C-alpha positions as CSV (number, residue, x, y, z in Angstrom):
1,M,0.0,0.0,0.0
2,R,1.2,3.5,-0.9
3,L,0.1,6.6,1.0
4,I,-0.1,9.4,-1.6
5,G,-0.4,13.0,-0.6
6,V,-1.6,15.4,-3.2
7,Q,-0.4,19.0,-3.6
8,F,-3.4,20.2,-5.5
9,E,-3.1,23.4,-7.6
10,I,-6.3,25.3,-8.2
11,N,-6.7,26.4,-11.8
12,D,-9.3,28.3,-13.8
13,N,-10.7,25.1,-15.3
14,D,-11.8,23.9,-11.8
15,F,-14.5,26.7,-12.0
16,K,-15.6,25.6,-15.4
17,E,-16.9,22.2,-14.4
18,N,-13.5,20.5,-15.0
19,F,-12.9,19.8,-11.3
20,S,-13.9,16.1,-11.4
21,A,-11.5,15.4,-14.3
22,H,-8.7,17.3,-12.5
23,V,-9.3,15.2,-9.4
24,E,-9.5,11.9,-11.3
25,N,-6.1,12.5,-12.9
26,F,-4.5,11.7,-9.5
27,Y,-6.5,8.5,-9.2
28,R,-5.2,7.3,-12.5
29,K,-1.7,7.1,-10.9
30,T,-2.9,4.9,-8.1
31,D,-2.9,1.1,-7.7
32,P,-5.7,-0.8,-5.9
33,G,-5.3,-0.6,-2.2
34,D,-3.5,2.7,-2.2
35,F,-4.6,5.6,0.1
36,I,-4.8,8.9,-1.7
37,I,-4.9,12.1,0.5
38,F,-6.1,15.5,-0.7
39,P,-5.5,18.8,1.1
40,E,-7.8,20.8,3.3
41,D,-10.6,22.8,1.5
42,I,-10.6,20.7,-1.6
43,G,-14.4,20.5,-1.3
44,L,-14.8,24.2,-1.6
45,L,-14.0,23.9,-5.3
46,T,-17.2,21.9,-5.7
47,A,-19.3,24.8,-4.4
48,F,-17.7,27.3,-6.9
49,S,-17.7,25.0,-10.0
50,G,-19.5,26.4,-12.9
51,L,-19.6,29.9,-11.2
52,T,-18.3,33.1,-12.8
53,A,-16.9,35.6,-10.3
54,H,-13.8,37.7,-9.7
55,S,-13.7,37.5,-5.9
56,T,-14.8,35.3,-3.0
57,V,-17.3,38.1,-1.9
58,E,-18.8,38.2,-5.4
59,A,-18.9,34.4,-5.5
60,M,-20.7,34.3,-2.2
61,R,-23.2,36.9,-3.5
62,V,-23.9,34.8,-6.6
63,L,-24.4,31.7,-4.4
64,Y,-26.7,33.7,-2.1
65,S,-28.7,35.0,-5.0
66,R,-29.1,31.6,-6.5
67,N,-30.2,30.0,-3.2
68,Q,-31.9,32.9,-1.4
69,D,-35.2,31.1,-0.8
70,V,-33.5,28.1,0.7
71,I,-31.1,30.2,2.8
72,N,-33.9,32.3,4.2
73,A,-35.9,29.2,5.1
74,I,-32.9,27.6,6.8
75,A,-31.9,30.8,8.6
76,T,-35.4,31.2,10.0
77,E,-35.9,27.6,10.9
78,K,-32.5,26.9,12.3
79,E,-31.6,30.4,13.5
80,I,-28.5,30.7,11.4
81,Q,-26.6,33.8,12.5
82,N,-24.0,34.0,9.7
83,F,-25.2,34.2,6.1
84,T,-22.1,32.4,4.8
85,S,-22.8,29.5,7.1
86,A,-26.3,29.5,5.7
87,I,-24.9,29.3,2.2
88,F,-22.9,26.2,3.1
89,L,-26.1,24.7,4.5
90,S,-28.1,25.5,1.4
91,L,-25.5,23.8,-0.7
92,T,-25.6,20.6,1.2
93,S,-27.4,18.7,-1.6
94,K,-24.8,20.0,-4.1
95,F,-22.0,19.0,-1.8
96,I,-23.4,15.5,-1.3
97,S,-23.8,14.9,-5.1
98,E,-20.6,16.7,-6.3
99,F,-18.2,16.3,-3.3
100,Y,-19.3,13.2,-1.3
101,D,-20.3,11.2,-4.4
102,L,-17.3,12.3,-6.4
103,F,-14.7,11.0,-3.9
104,S,-16.9,8.0,-3.0
105,S,-17.3,6.9,-6.6
106,L,-13.6,7.4,-7.5
107,S,-12.5,5.4,-4.4
108,R,-14.8,2.6,-5.6
109,K,-13.8,2.9,-9.3
110,Y,-10.0,2.7,-8.5
111,S,-10.4,0.5,-5.4
112,V,-8.4,2.9,-3.2
113,Y,-8.9,4.7,0.1
114,T,-9.4,8.4,0.0
115,L,-9.2,11.3,2.4
116,S,-10.8,14.6,1.3
117,C,-12.0,17.6,3.2
118,N,-15.0,19.9,3.0
119,N,-16.9,22.5,5.0
120,M,-20.4,21.1,5.4
121,P,-23.0,20.1,8.1
122,P,-23.3,16.5,9.3
123,F,-25.9,14.6,7.3
124,L,-27.6,11.3,7.0
125,R,-27.4,9.3,3.8
126,K,-30.6,7.9,2.4
127,G,-30.1,6.4,-0.9
128,E,-28.8,9.2,-3.2
129,S,-30.1,12.0,-0.9
130,G,-29.0,13.4,2.4
131,E,-30.6,15.2,5.4
132,F,-29.2,17.5,8.0
133,T,-28.5,16.0,11.4
134,E,-27.8,19.5,12.8
135,A,-27.7,23.1,11.4
136,R,-23.9,23.6,12.0
137,V,-21.1,23.6,9.5
138,Y,-17.8,21.8,10.3
139,N,-14.5,21.7,8.5
140,S,-14.3,17.9,8.2
141,A,-12.0,15.2,6.8
142,F,-13.8,12.3,5.2
143,V,-12.1,8.9,4.7
144,F,-13.7,6.6,2.0
145,G,-12.9,2.9,1.7
146,T,-12.2,0.9,-1.5
147,S,-15.9,0.2,-1.9
148,G,-16.7,3.9,-1.7
149,K,-18.2,3.6,1.8
150,L,-17.5,6.3,4.3
151,L,-15.2,4.7,6.9
152,F,-14.3,7.7,9.2
153,K,-14.9,11.4,9.7
154,Q,-12.8,13.9,11.7
155,D,-14.0,17.4,12.5
156,K,-11.4,20.2,12.8
157,V,-11.3,21.5,16.4
158,F,-9.1,24.6,16.4
159,L,-10.3,27.1,13.9
160,T,-8.7,30.2,12.3
161,S,-10.3,33.6,12.7
162,M,-11.3,33.4,9.0
163,E,-13.1,30.1,9.6
164,L,-14.9,31.6,12.7
165,D,-15.9,34.6,10.6
166,L,-17.4,32.2,8.0
167,G,-19.6,30.6,10.7
168,I,-17.7,27.3,10.9
169,S,-18.3,25.4,14.1
170,R,-15.6,23.8,16.3
171,G,-15.4,20.1,16.4
172,K,-15.3,18.4,19.8
173,I,-11.9,17.4,21.0
174,S,-13.4,14.5,22.9
175,Q,-14.3,13.0,19.6
176,T,-10.8,13.1,18.3
177,T,-9.3,9.6,17.9
178,P,-7.2,7.6,15.4
179,F,-8.9,5.1,13.1
180,K,-7.7,1.7,12.0
181,L,-6.5,1.0,8.5
182,G,-5.2,-2.5,8.2
183,S,-2.6,-2.9,11.0
184,K,-2.0,0.8,11.3
185,N,-3.6,3.5,13.5
186,I,-4.1,6.6,11.5
187,G,-4.7,10.0,13.1
188,I,-6.0,13.2,11.3
189,A,-5.0,16.7,12.4
190,I,-6.5,19.3,10.0
191,S,-4.2,22.3,9.6
192,L,-4.2,24.3,12.9
193,D,-5.0,21.2,14.9
194,A,-1.5,19.8,14.1
195,F,0.0,22.7,16.1
196,M,-2.0,22.2,19.3
197,P,-0.5,19.9,22.0
198,Q,-3.9,19.3,23.6
199,Y,-5.2,18.0,20.2
200,L,-2.1,15.9,19.5
201,S,-2.4,14.2,22.9
202,R,-5.5,12.5,21.5
203,L,-3.4,10.9,18.8
204,E,-0.6,9.4,20.8
205,D,-1.5,5.9,19.7
206,A,-1.3,6.8,16.0
207,D,1.3,5.2,13.8
208,I,0.8,7.7,11.0
209,I,-0.7,11.2,11.2
210,I,-2.2,13.0,8.2
211,Q,-2.2,16.8,8.2
212,P,-4.3,18.1,5.3
213,D,-3.7,21.8,4.9
214,A,-4.6,24.9,2.9
215,N,-2.5,28.0,3.8
216,P,-4.3,31.1,2.6
217,G,-1.4,33.5,2.3
218,K,2.3,33.9,1.6
219,W,4.5,31.0,2.4
220,N,8.0,32.6,2.0
221,C,7.4,35.4,4.4
222,V,7.9,36.7,7.9
223,L,4.6,36.5,9.9
224,G,3.1,39.1,12.1
225,N,4.6,37.4,15.2
226,G,8.1,37.8,13.7
227,R,8.7,34.2,12.7
228,W,9.6,32.9,9.2
229,Q,6.5,31.0,8.0
230,P,8.3,27.8,7.0
231,E,10.2,27.9,10.3
232,E,6.9,28.1,12.3
233,W,5.6,25.2,10.1
234,M,8.2,23.0,11.8
235,D,6.0,23.2,14.9
236,S,3.5,20.9,13.2
237,A,4.4,17.9,11.0
238,Y,8.1,17.9,11.8
239,Y,7.5,18.4,15.5
240,I,4.9,15.6,15.6
241,A,7.2,13.1,13.8
242,Q,10.1,13.8,16.2
243,R,8.2,14.1,19.5
244,I,5.2,11.7,19.5
245,G,6.7,8.2,20.2
246,K,4.7,5.9,18.0
247,V,4.3,8.1,15.0
248,G,6.4,6.9,12.1
249,Y,5.3,9.4,9.4
250,V,3.4,12.6,9.1
251,I,1.9,13.3,5.7
252,N,1.2,17.0,5.0
253,P,-0.5,17.7,1.6
254,M,-1.2,21.3,0.9
255,M,-3.4,23.3,-1.4
256,V,-1.7,25.8,-3.8
257,G,-3.0,28.3,-6.4
258,D,-5.7,31.0,-6.5
259,L,-9.2,30.7,-5.3
260,F,-10.4,34.0,-6.8
261,E,-8.3,36.6,-4.9
262,V,-7.2,34.3,-2.1
263,R,-3.8,32.7,-2.9
264,F,-2.8,29.4,-1.3
265,E,0.9,28.6,-0.9
266,G,3.0,26.0,0.8
267,Q,5.3,22.9,0.4
268,S,3.8,19.5,0.9
269,S,6.0,17.1,2.9
270,I,6.4,13.8,4.7
271,T,8.3,13.9,7.9
272,K,9.7,10.9,9.9
273,K,11.9,10.2,12.9
274,A,15.3,11.8,12.2
275,E,18.2,9.4,11.4
276,E,21.9,10.2,10.6
277,T,21.5,8.5,7.2
278,D,18.6,10.8,6.1
279,T,19.1,13.2,3.2
280,K,19.0,16.6,4.7
281,M,16.1,18.7,3.3
282,S,14.3,21.9,4.2
283,Y,11.3,24.1,3.5
284,I,12.5,27.3,1.7
285,G,14.5,29.6,3.9
286,N,15.2,27.0,6.6
287,L,18.4,25.1,7.2
288,P,18.4,21.6,5.8
289,S,18.0,18.9,8.4
290,T,17.3,15.2,8.9
291,G,13.8,14.1,9.6
292,F,12.2,14.5,6.2
293,Q,11.2,11.7,3.9
294,S,10.3,14.1,1.1
295,I,9.4,17.8,0.4
296,L,7.9,19.1,-2.8
297,S,10.4,21.5,-4.4
298,I,9.7,25.0,-5.6
299,P,11.0,25.5,-9.2
300,G,14.5,26.9,-9.1
301,Y,15.2,25.9,-5.5
302,D,16.6,22.6,-4.3
303,V,15.1,21.3,-1.0
304,R,18.5,19.8,-0.2
305,E,20.2,23.2,-0.3
306,G,19.7,26.1,2.1
307,V,18.4,29.4,0.7
308,D,19.0,32.8,2.3
309,R,15.7,34.1,3.6
310,E,16.2,37.7,2.5
311,S,16.8,36.6,-1.1
312,V,13.3,35.0,-1.3
313,S,11.3,36.9,1.3
314,D,7.9,37.9,-0.1
315,K,9.1,37.0,-3.6
316,L,6.4,35.6,-6.0
317,L,7.3,32.0,-6.3
318,K,5.6,29.2,-8.3
319,Y,4.1,26.4,-6.2
320,E,3.4,23.5,-8.5
321,E,1.1,20.5,-8.4
322,G,2.6,17.2,-7.4
323,V,2.5,14.2,-5.0
324,I,4.5,12.9,-2.1
325,E,4.3,9.3,-1.2
326,I,5.5,6.5,1.0
327,E,5.2,2.7,0.7
328,L,4.0,0.8,3.8
């Protein structure tokens, strides 16, 4: 079995109903029994497919206009306080048919396991339809089996200010647990969860941890807290692999590209317990070190060579699509 992390690059065709074909291209590279892992927020592209807009605000307005009757009904009945949250709720039938069924059917078609993420409410499956189980929207990771059946779901617990502004609800840390895949315990820590010790303490029995991520901002930059972004990133996947005893690998696939005016940047990686024989690697602007199995390169820069931060700080770099993988 291979575990394949996808660095997914958003392109204009994803908004022109080409999203499904784009996703399936990655499945074509799998073998039966593999586990393919997509980044955080991959499901948002299903909401915006076929929609013409120039900004996320404009896109939200178009979605609101198209679904106003449904949104108003939900907002009244369920007392939704945030209209963007209501939009997510109104799109649940679309999410089920175009997100859930897409990844479920591709898992079945290629006989692989899949992890994909979306912002949507919990729902009950009834044939080809779904119903709300509660009027809250969560950032969730869904794991589908080789038959297309949903095997596991993990809600994100620690949310960014952007997610809170969008009306996303926090998952319950008490419901955080690894799941079994063959002989391995697999833990999921969506983005910010992977930086939080109290969250990671729930995954101490995991053999492998998956950190699906979408970083909506500059990667090669100094943050407001004064830290270099790729250096701060070492506090998640790299830290986990070194400090949590049982964890053999942490797989961190990232979203890249432009979602209207929001740009996603980052370098997908697989981290491991550091050994002297490791090839030293680094995210851009960091000193190369042991403890990496792989990092996706940025064109023009070698992950095995150190790069002076000042020479690349805030520079517009190209973050390309690609995959990282390990064989178990």
